[in-house]
C-alpha positions in Angstrom: 5.6 -71.3 124.0 8.8 -73.2 125.0 9.4 -76.6 123.5 10.1 -79.3 126.1 10.5 -82.4 123.9 10.0 -83.4 120.3 8.8 -87.0 119.6 9.3 -88.6 116.2 8.2 -92.0 114.9 11.5 -93.5 116.1 12.1 -91.6 119.3 13.0 -88.2 120.6 14.4 -85.7 118.2 17.0 -83.0 118.9 15.2 -80.4 116.9 12.2 -79.8 114.6 12.5 -81.2 111.0 13.5 -78.6 108.5 12.7 -80.8 105.5 11.7 -84.3 104.6 8.9 -86.4 106.0 8.8 -86.2 109.7 5.4 -86.2 111.5 6.0 -85.3 115.1 4.4 -84.4 118.4 5.9 -81.4 120.2 5.4 -81.3 123.9 5.3 -77.7 125.2 6.5 -76.7 128.7 2.9 -76.0 129.8 1.9 -79.6 128.9 0.1 -78.9 125.6 0.9 -81.2 122.7 1.3 -79.8 119.1 1.1 -82.3 116.2 3.0 -81.9 113.0 1.7 -83.9 110.0 0.7 -83.8 106.4 -1.8 -81.2 105.1 -4.8 -83.2 103.9 -5.4 -83.4 100.1 -8.2 -81.3 98.8 -10.5 -84.3 98.4 -9.8 -85.3 102.1 -10.3 -81.7 103.2 -13.8 -81.6 101.8 -14.9 -84.1 104.4 -13.1 -82.4 107.3 -14.7 -79.3 108.6 -13.0 -77.7 111.6 -14.4 -74.9 113.8 -12.8 -71.5 113.5 -9.3 -71.5 114.9 -8.8 -75.2 114.4 -7.2 -77.3 111.6 -6.4 -80.9 110.6 -3.2 -82.7 109.8 -2.8 -86.3 108.6 -0.3 -89.0 109.6 -0.2 -92.7 109.1 -1.9 -94.6 112.0 1.2 -96.6 112.8 3.3 -93.4 113.2 0.6 -91.8 115.3 0.5 -94.9 117.6 4.3 -94.8 118.1 4.4 -91.1 118.8 1.3 -91.3 121.2 3.0 -94.0 123.2 6.1 -91.8 123.7 4.0 -88.8 124.7 2.0 -90.8 127.2 5.2 -92.3 128.7 6.9 -88.9 129.2 
């Protein structure tokens, strides 16, 4: 996979976050979008059951909306 663009809450990022709080959407060269977020707490995870090979991440709705608008505009 080759990264084409990284979108953070406040715009494009030059690189992936190494530390800190930075939910992002990563746009791959083939058009797929990868989402980086917070690992759900155990109590939240009990309600979330993903099929084999899938998982969940969490991010604030306002952050998701900002990032989604950027991805759709790209």
